[in-house]
BAFI-3210 file (N, C-alpha, C; in Angstrom, 3 decimals, decimal comma, padded with zeros to 6 digits):
// residues 218
n [1|2|3|4|5|6|7|8|9|10|11|12|13|14|15|16|17|18|19|20|21|22|23|24|25|26|27|28|29|30|31|32|33|34|35|36|37|38|39|40|41|42|43|44|45|46|47|48|49|50|51|52|53|54|55|56|57|58|59|60|61|62|63|64|65|66|67|68|69|70|71|72|73|74|75|76|77|78|79|80|81|82|83|84|85|86|87|88|89|90|91|92|93|94|95|96|97|98|99|100|101|102|103|104|105|106|107|108|109|110|111|112|113|114|115|116|117|118|119|120|121|122|123|124|125|126|127|128|129|130|131|132|133|134|135|136|137|138|139|140|141|142|143|144|145|146|147|148|149|150|151|152|153|154|155|156|157|158|159|160|161|162|163|164|165|166|167|168|169|170|171|172|173|174|175|176|177|178|179|180|181|182|183|184|185|186|187|188|189|190|191|192|193|194|195|196|197|198|199|200|201|202|203|204|205|206|207|208|209|210|211|212|213|214|215|216|217|218]
n.u [-009,025|-009,491|-010,368|-007,515|-005,755|-004,313|-003,236|-004,449|-004,354|-005,286|-005,814|-006,197|-007,786|-006,576|-004,892|-007,119|-009,066|-007,791|-007,992|-010,579|-011,525|-010,024|-011,792|-014,443|-013,950|-012,930|-015,087|-016,754|-015,287|-015,309|-013,298|-010,077|-007,570|-006,996|-006,705|-004,362|-002,660|-000,552|000,891|002,620|003,275|004,391|003,962|002,109|000,391|-001,159|-001,175|-003,126|-002,662|-001,209|-001,121|-000,386|002,143|005,326|008,529|011,278|011,948|010,232|007,996|009,133|009,088|006,349|005,605|006,913|005,196|002,803|003,858|003,802|002,132|001,044|000,289|-002,290|-002,719|-004,099|-005,041|-003,421|-003,713|-003,031|-002,233|000,006|002,243|004,220|003,705|005,229|008,114|007,541|007,346|006,266|005,231|002,693|000,933|-002,287|-004,613|-005,798|-007,388|-008,463|-009,114|-008,418|-007,344|-004,936|-002,041|-000,333|002,903|003,339|000,655|000,862|003,191|002,116|-000,077|001,388|002,413|001,041|001,866|003,803|005,259|003,845|002,263|001,042|-001,508|-001,674|-002,781|-002,713|-002,590|-005,075|-007,280|-009,064|-011,218|-012,032|-012,756|-012,025|-009,614|-008,185|-008,522|-006,235|-004,265|-004,107|-003,338|-001,320|000,380|000,316|002,426|004,060|005,506|007,286|008,421|009,500|011,546|012,831|013,998|015,604|018,104|019,892|019,916|020,307|023,256|023,941|023,527|025,108|027,669|027,684|028,708|031,763|031,809|031,395|033,298|035,512|034,789|034,799|037,312|038,678|038,616|040,126|040,214|038,244|035,468|032,278|030,064|030,019|027,423|026,129|027,317|029,916|031,113|031,011|033,129|034,908|035,323|035,816|038,600|040,236|040,214|042,295|042,871|041,774|041,804|041,361|039,002|037,109|037,905|039,577|038,185|035,633|033,022|030,444|030,209|027,933|026,709|024,861|023,603|025,058|026,509|028,377|027,229|028,102|027,685|027,638|029,325|030,579]
n.v [026,823|029,636|031,596|031,637|032,290|029,881|027,066|024,289|020,727|018,682|015,040|012,936|010,207|009,760|011,159|011,862|012,773|014,479|016,480|016,893|017,538|019,913|021,421|021,420|022,710|025,345|026,037|026,150|028,304|030,493|031,400|030,544|030,913|030,469|027,509|024,795|022,155|019,482|017,033|013,847|013,796|012,056|009,786|010,536|010,249|011,254|014,219|014,540|016,086|018,090|020,690|020,814|020,251|020,481|021,821|021,002|023,481|025,032|023,767|024,189|027,096|027,298|025,851|027,483|029,673|028,617|028,438|031,010|033,255|035,508|035,106|034,129|031,374|028,795|026,247|023,007|020,117|016,897|013,672|011,531|013,049|015,135|013,898|012,710|014,343|017,112|020,184|022,244|024,642|026,086|024,744|023,154|021,780|018,756|016,771|013,913|011,897|008,963|005,994|004,738|003,650|002,126|003,245|005,102|006,627|007,221|009,063|010,870|012,252|013,519|015,698|017,906|018,509|020,622|023,189|026,332|029,677|030,916|030,929|028,082|025,515|022,699|019,933|019,416|016,601|015,260|012,800|011,287|008,373|006,336|006,153|005,780|003,370|002,247|003,590|003,098|000,492|000,664|001,584|-000,194|-001,934|-004,928|-005,626|-007,773|-007,653|-005,273|-005,999|-007,684|-006,136|-004,137|-005,247|-005,040|-002,661|-001,258|-002,085|-000,475|001,966|002,326|002,502|005,168|007,450|007,030|006,761|009,560|010,989|009,916|010,775|013,804|013,731|014,601|017,057|019,115|022,055|023,148|025,243|024,599|026,045|027,684|027,685|026,533|027,861|028,669|027,334|024,821|024,895|025,720|022,851|021,320|022,696|021,054|018,679|017,659|015,758|014,024|011,165|011,279|012,467|010,659|008,009|007,390|008,467|006,840|007,367|009,771|013,224|015,261|018,442|019,765|022,319|023,147|020,941|017,840|015,084|011,772|009,657|006,094|004,443|001,919]
n.w [051,256|051,336|053,776|054,316|052,306|051,253|049,491|046,977|046,263|043,655|043,508|040,943|038,983|036,199|033,264|031,618|033,585|034,824|033,193|032,885|035,357|035,799|033,771|035,150|037,637|036,545|035,606|037,811|039,462|037,711|035,969|034,647|035,591|038,078|038,631|037,702|035,231|036,054|034,813|033,331|029,787|028,221|025,651|024,425|021,461|020,039|020,518|022,376|024,855|024,938|025,364|027,815|028,265|029,289|029,718|031,895|033,127|032,522|034,178|036,658|037,033|036,921|039,414|041,059|040,966|041,908|044,762|045,349|047,599|046,797|043,897|041,538|040,968|042,503|042,746|041,923|039,916|039,578|038,273|038,653|039,110|041,471|043,609|045,297|047,200|046,655|047,631|049,294|051,019|051,484|050,548|051,690|051,503|050,092|047,740|047,307|044,902|043,703|043,762|045,993|047,812|050,659|050,691|048,744|049,192|051,505|051,279|049,798|051,080|052,985|051,681|052,490|055,091|055,231|057,482|057,813|057,679|060,854|060,607|059,319|060,630|060,453|057,934|055,735|054,341|051,907|051,386|048,700|048,020|049,844|050,395|053,232|054,631|053,810|054,790|057,507|057,565|056,310|058,427|060,321|061,549|062,956|065,836|065,812|063,170|062,801|064,609|062,990|061,133|062,339|064,159|065,834|067,615|069,807|070,280|068,205|069,121|071,076|069,741|068,493|070,120|069,601|066,906|066,442|067,546|065,934|063,815|064,073|064,357|062,026|061,747|062,976|065,063|063,998|063,673|065,228|065,797|063,705|060,529|057,843|054,322|055,076|057,287|055,903|054,090|055,803|056,826|054,775|054,052|055,944|054,665|052,652|050,323|047,610|048,266|051,010|051,261|050,111|050,822|053,261|055,047|055,725|056,445|055,594|056,623|057,794|058,084|060,646|061,689|065,100|065,116|063,582|062,187|062,150|058,950|058,884|056,137|055,907]
ca.u [-007,906|-010,100|-009,856|-006,364|-004,930|-003,450|-003,617|-004,857|-003,771|-006,352|-005,048|-007,127|-007,417|-005,516|-005,006|-008,349|-009,600|-006,960|-008,603|-011,945|-011,464|-009,976|-013,011|-015,402|-013,447|-012,801|-016,526|-017,296|-014,602|-015,580|-011,864|-009,078|-006,304|-006,575|-006,177|-003,725|-002,686|000,641|001,050|003,546|002,463|004,811|002,947|000,518|000,677|-002,326|-001,033|-004,205|-002,445|000,031|-001,314|000,114|003,395|006,040|009,649|011,371|012,186|008,867|007,440|009,793|008,626|004,702|005,372|007,052|003,994|002,093|004,146|003,947|000,929|000,249|-000,512|-003,637|-002,777|-004,493|-005,322|-003,092|-004,401|-002,397|-002,376|000,921|002,984|003,950|003,061|006,470|008,749|006,900|007,446|005,215|004,193|001,337|-000,328|-002,763|-005,525|-005,453|-008,721|-007,941|-009,915|-007,368|-006,922|-003,483|-002,154|001,256|004,045|002,693|-000,345|001,683|003,984|000,985|-000,893|002,440|002,617|000,537|002,072|004,914|005,121|003,998|001,999|000,412|-002,898|-001,670|-002,722|-002,869|-003,017|-006,446|-006,950|-010,457|-010,856|-013,434|-012,634|-012,184|-008,532|-007,786|-008,036|-005,188|-003,208|-004,253|-002,831|000,125|000,967|000,042|003,635|004,263|006,789|008,217|008,744|010,361|012,896|013,669|014,685|016,601|018,170|020,951|019,619|021,286|024,866|024,349|023,674|026,741|029,036|027,563|029,920|033,231|031,768|031,507|034,830|036,296|034,408|035,425|039,028|039,486|038,177|040,801|040,086|036,587|034,248|031,327|028,908|029,578|026,911|025,947|028,504|031,108|030,859|031,055|034,106|035,859|035,542|036,528|040,021|040,756|040,326|043,433|043,185|040,656|041,688|041,087|037,681|036,062|038,003|040,186|037,036|035,056|031,986|030,203|029,916|026,861|026,593|023,200|023,784|026,646|026,996|028,755|026,697|028,511|026,871|028,556|029,162|031,244]
ca.v [027,906|030,672|032,936|031,614|032,310|028,752|026,429|023,303|019,908|017,708|014,119|012,255|008,947|009,820|012,161|012,437|013,011|015,906|017,958|017,139|018,257|021,439|022,219|021,619|023,644|026,654|026,794|026,818|029,200|031,658|031,779|029,371|031,250|029,622|025,948|024,591|020,519|019,044|015,496|013,411|013,738|011,162|008,556|011,244|010,280|012,349|015,388|015,396|016,781|019,107|021,957|020,416|019,600|021,539|021,284|021,211|024,740|025,575|023,287|024,517|028,377|027,284|025,416|028,650|030,656|028,234|028,727|032,169|033,756|036,622|034,390|033,879|030,112|028,413|024,737|022,193|019,046|016,080|012,326|011,114|014,034|016,052|013,039|012,495|015,141|018,259|020,813|023,410|024,860|027,103|023,465|022,885|020,772|017,743|016,252|012,641|011,017|008,127|005,042|004,575|002,772|002,046|004,266|005,932|007,055|008,064|010,407|011,977|012,893|014,303|016,822|018,897|018,744|021,608|024,522|027,837|030,612|030,452|030,309|026,773|024,496|021,312|019,737|018,609|015,571|015,018|011,462|010,749|007,130|005,955|005,296|005,816|002,268|002,021|004,210|002,164|-000,957|000,968|001,975|-001,348|-002,551|-005,695|-005,334|-008,622|-007,291|-004,330|-006,259|-008,196|-005,036|-003,191|-006,369|-004,762|-001,355|-001,144|-002,130|000,584|003,113|002,114|002,738|006,335|008,372|006,798|007,451|010,755|011,342|009,461|011,810|014,873|013,947|014,630|018,526|019,858|023,093|023,767|025,895|023,842|026,874|028,493|026,653|027,263|027,533|029,039|026,127|023,580|025,584|025,468|021,561|020,871|022,747|019,915|017,186|017,798|015,338|013,126|010,107|011,274|012,787|009,434|006,287|007,232|008,807|005,684|007,587|011,020|014,096|016,182|019,311|020,117|023,505|023,010|019,262|016,992|013,851|010,632|008,439|005,266|003,869|000,691]
ca.w [050,767|051,436|053,955|054,944|051,314|051,331|048,262|047,187|045,375|043,581|043,057|040,165|038,231|034,757|032,611|031,314|034,707|034,852|032,016|033,208|036,859|035,313|033,197|036,108|038,526|036,091|035,581|039,308|039,931|036,722|035,720|034,330|036,079|039,662|038,290|036,542|035,648|035,842|034,168|032,465|028,616|027,298|024,848|023,800|020,016|019,206|021,242|023,621|026,297|024,615|026,284|029,398|028,076|029,805|030,026|033,450|033,622|032,591|035,165|037,830|036,996|037,527|040,771|041,962|040,985|042,857|046,072|045,638|048,016|045,645|042,590|041,174|040,880|043,501|042,406|040,997|039,537|039,211|038,365|038,976|039,185|042,632|045,100|046,406|046,889|045,812|048,709|049,131|052,345|051,172|050,125|052,859|051,480|049,221|047,448|046,838|043,896|043,056|044,872|046,352|048,993|051,231|050,974|047,710|049,760|052,931|050,959|049,039|051,810|053,816|050,994|053,270|056,393|055,821|058,119|056,932|058,720|062,242|059,905|059,184|061,993|059,925|056,470|055,203|053,312|051,657|050,618|048,008|047,051|050,608|050,535|054,331|055,078|053,475|055,682|058,825|056,962|055,923|059,469|060,866|061,687|063,809|066,693|065,428|061,456|063,243|065,064|062,067|060,300|062,898|065,282|066,780|067,457|071,053|069,674|067,212|069,912|071,820|068,780|067,881|070,837|069,327|065,690|066,581|067,923|065,081|062,634|064,300|064,536|060,691|061,397|064,216|065,143|063,202|064,837|064,804|066,067|062,147|059,822|056,319|053,473|055,392|058,161|055,208|053,321|056,932|057,202|053,510|054,245|056,623|053,840|051,506|049,145|047,156|048,841|052,547|051,184|049,618|051,009|054,395|056,381|055,995|056,712|055,339|057,685|057,271|058,855|060,981|062,808|065,420|065,318|062,313|062,213|061,284|058,568|058,396|055,245|055,686]
c.u [-008,444|-010,633|-008,336|-005,376|-003,752|-003,833|-003,624|-004,381|-004,832|-005,699|-006,368|-006,663|-006,117|-005,337|-006,217|-009,351|-009,070|-007,783|-010,188|-012,143|-011,181|-011,156|-014,017|-014,959|-013,427|-014,310|-017,061|-016,983|-014,745|-014,420|-010,925|-008,067|-005,845|-006,499|-004,956|-003,718|-001,025|000,807|002,077|002,935|003,199|004,084|001,999|000,846|-000,025|-002,355|-002,377|-003,885|-001,271|-000,212|-000,900|001,487|004,526|007,697|010,276|011,726|010,935|007,855|007,849|009,095|006,680|004,808|005,781|005,844|003,210|002,315|003,927|002,285|000,065|-000,032|-001,909|-004,088|-003,084|-004,746|-004,389|-003,559|-003,327|-002,829|-001,336|002,218|002,991|003,419|004,002|007,705|008,834|006,779|007,198|004,341|003,002|000,585|-000,777|-003,623|-005,467|-006,719|-007,821|-009,227|-009,372|-007,049|-005,449|-003,344|-000,423|001,777|003,841|001,644|000,311|002,578|002,965|000,843|000,055|003,081|002,120|001,001|003,512|004,471|005,056|003,563|001,404|-000,823|-002,890|-001,392|-002,147|-002,986|-004,174|-006,547|-008,720|-010,614|-012,274|-013,679|-012,284|-010,514|-007,790|-007,581|-006,701|-003,952|-002,804|-003,251|-001,108|001,327|001,145|000,916|003,946|005,398|008,018|008,935|009,568|011,842|013,393|014,396|015,665|017,010|019,471|021,119|020,689|022,786|025,063|024,598|024,982|027,767|028,993|028,617|031,259|033,253|031,899|032,560|035,646|036,102|035,284|036,762|039,685|039,147|038,844|040,260|039,094|035,936|032,798|030,002|028,885|028,962|027,159|027,383|029,978|031,635|031,644|032,559|035,265|036,458|036,342|038,053|040,324|041,089|041,097|043,429|042,105|040,642|041,218|039,667|037,006|036,616|038,444|039,038|036,361|033,403|031,710|029,825|028,668|026,471|025,115|023,672|025,055|026,971|027,489|028,191|027,440|027,775|027,906|028,387|029,500|030,282]
c.v [029,191|030,705|032,519|031,952|031,077|028,176|025,061|022,141|018,742|016,404|013,159|010,981|008,823|011,011|012,651|013,006|014,486|016,952|018,015|017,964|019,684|022,032|022,400|022,675|025,078|027,151|026,969|028,144|030,689|031,932|030,503|029,741|030,788|028,266|026,017|022,760|020,518|017,520|015,256|013,334|012,983|009,846|009,142|011,455|011,553|013,679|015,811|016,134|017,748|020,169|022,455|020,354|020,533|020,992|021,529|022,749|025,454|025,196|024,100|026,208|028,059|026,717|026,717|029,645|029,879|028,350|030,145|032,735|034,627|036,068|033,960|032,197|029,271|026,803|023,932|020,864|017,947|014,629|011,264|011,799|014,854|015,232|012,683|013,631|016,571|019,221|022,316|023,898|025,775|025,813|023,318|021,663|020,109|017,134|014,921|011,857|010,185|007,256|004,946|003,794|002,537|003,193|005,232|006,973|008,035|009,296|011,401|012,812|014,003|015,385|018,206|019,207|020,051|022,959|025,634|028,904|030,001|030,258|028,860|026,142|023,248|021,266|019,243|017,847|015,001|013,963|011,339|009,199|006,061|004,692|004,971|004,319|001,747|002,513|003,639|000,816|-000,523|001,077|000,887|-002,236|-003,394|-005,796|-006,330|-008,335|-005,999|-004,680|-006,881|-007,080|-004,469|-004,632|-005,824|-003,335|-000,667|-001,207|-001,069|001,943|003,453|002,789|004,551|007,356|008,005|007,379|008,642|011,620|011,300|010,625|013,285|015,122|014,395|016,245|019,271|021,166|023,937|024,406|025,741|025,008|027,770|027,479|027,310|027,141|027,812|027,837|024,821|023,746|025,178|023,949|021,155|021,282|021,749|018,572|017,761|017,373|014,629|011,855|010,138|011,537|011,478|008,193|006,438|007,699|007,999|006,221|009,275|011,981|014,839|017,343|020,228|021,194|023,472|021,596|018,941|015,495|012,552|009,938|007,270|004,454|002,523|-000,320]
c.w [051,411|053,141|053,915|053,697|051,148|050,065|048,385|045,822|044,833|042,793|042,252|039,377|037,426|034,345|032,157|032,264|035,034|034,231|032,866|034,481|036,482|034,850|034,302|037,001|038,035|036,228|036,934|039,744|039,100|036,148|035,435|035,262|037,389|039,598|037,177|036,291|035,442|035,780|033,547|030,944|027,713|026,594|024,333|022,298|019,575|019,672|021,860|024,220|025,863|025,237|027,528|029,212|028,181|030,055|031,628|033,903|033,381|033,663|036,494|038,363|037,506|038,967|041,674|042,018|041,857|044,298|046,357|046,373|047,510|044,330|042,514|041,021|042,124|043,728|041,798|040,955|038,979|039,239|039,292|039,523|040,802|043,801|045,969|046,153|046,753|047,177|048,290|050,309|052,568|051,074|051,453|052,569|050,126|049,211|046,587|046,112|043,125|044,034|044,778|047,486|049,207|051,210|049,965|048,523|051,228|052,315|050,054|049,776|052,921|052,620|051,843|054,450|056,716|056,458|057,326|057,928|059,730|061,796|059,628|060,260|061,613|058,548|056,465|054,274|053,210|050,721|049,875|047,497|048,593|050,964|052,167|055,063|055,051|054,274|056,785|058,524|057,078|057,406|060,808|061,396|063,083|064,817|066,077|064,178|062,001|063,602|064,197|060,941|060,921|064,407|066,021|067,085|068,852|070,888|068,789|068,050|070,602|071,111|068,441|068,979|070,098|067,612|065,541|066,783|066,663|063,681|062,748|064,184|063,283|060,590|062,688|063,934|064,276|064,010|064,112|064,839|064,762|061,248|058,631|055,674|054,069|056,597|057,255|054,561|054,605|057,253|056,109|053,382|054,743|055,890|052,795|050,431|049,165|047,973|050,486|052,616|050,993|050,288|052,874|055,558|056,740|056,293|055,975|056,494|057,030|058,062|059,270|062,096|063,592|065,880|063,950|062,855|061,470|060,411|058,164|057,099|054,885|056,302]
res [x|x|x|x|x|x|x|x|x|x|x|x|x|x|x|x|x|x|x|x|x|x|x|x|x|x|x|x|x|x|x|x|x|x|x|x|x|x|x|x|x|x|x|x|x|x|x|x|x|x|x|x|x|x|x|x|x|x|x|x|x|x|x|x|x|x|x|x|x|x|x|x|x|x|x|x|x|x|x|x|x|x|x|x|x|x|x|x|x|x|x|x|x|x|x|x|x|x|x|x|x|x|x|x|x|x|x|x|x|x|x|x|x|x|x|x|x|x|x|x|x|x|x|x|x|x|x|x|x|x|x|x|x|x|x|x|x|x|x|x|x|x|x|x|x|x|x|x|x|x|x|x|x|x|x|x|x|x|x|x|x|x|x|x|x|x|x|x|x|x|x|x|x|x|x|x|x|x|x|x|x|x|x|x|x|x|x|x|x|x|x|x|x|x|x|x|x|x|x|x|x|x|x|x|x|x|x|x|x|x|x|x|x|x|x|x|x|x]
***
C-alpha cells in the first residue's frame, strides 16, 4: 500500500476469521481506523457480528470511503462479499487466506487489475494457502473444448457487417460521433413506439463511442 497510497483487500475463510484478522491488523497498525470488515451477517442469531451489519446505503458509503485516496481506511477484510463485481481502481493488493477455485478465484483476483494512477503498474496477489494451482487449471482450456462451445465462429464473423447495417438502419441521421446521454437520446428518438423498441428490432443497440454494436437476441 505504502508509499503509493493504494489499498488492500484481505480474503479470509469465514466470518470469525474476519474479526480475528481485524484485531490482529489493528494491533499491528496501532489504530482501528485503517481496517474494516464487509461481510454477510444473515443467520447471526446470537448477534455475534452485529457490529458489521449494514444496509445497502451504509455499505455503499463505506465502499466510497475505501475508494477515496484521502480516507484513512486502507484495508477491507472479507470472506464472501466484494469478490465479484467490486470496482475499486485504488485496490492494488489482495491477500488470499481462503481456498478458492475456478471462476470464483479468477473473478476475485481480477479485483486488483483496474487502472488507476501511473504509480499502479500492476495488481499484487499474496497467496497464503496455495490457491494458484487452481488458477492454472482454470485457464487450461483444451482446444477441442473451445471448439465445442463456439462451433460456427467464422460464420458469425461473416454476418457481423450485415448485422451492423441492419442495426444502423433504424437510426437514420443520428450523428454517431456524439456519445453519452445526448447520443443515446438522439438514437431513442428514432424508435417511436414500444413495439419497435422491443420486438421489431430483434437486437439491442449499445452505444460505445462512435459505434453502435448490435447484439443479436434471436
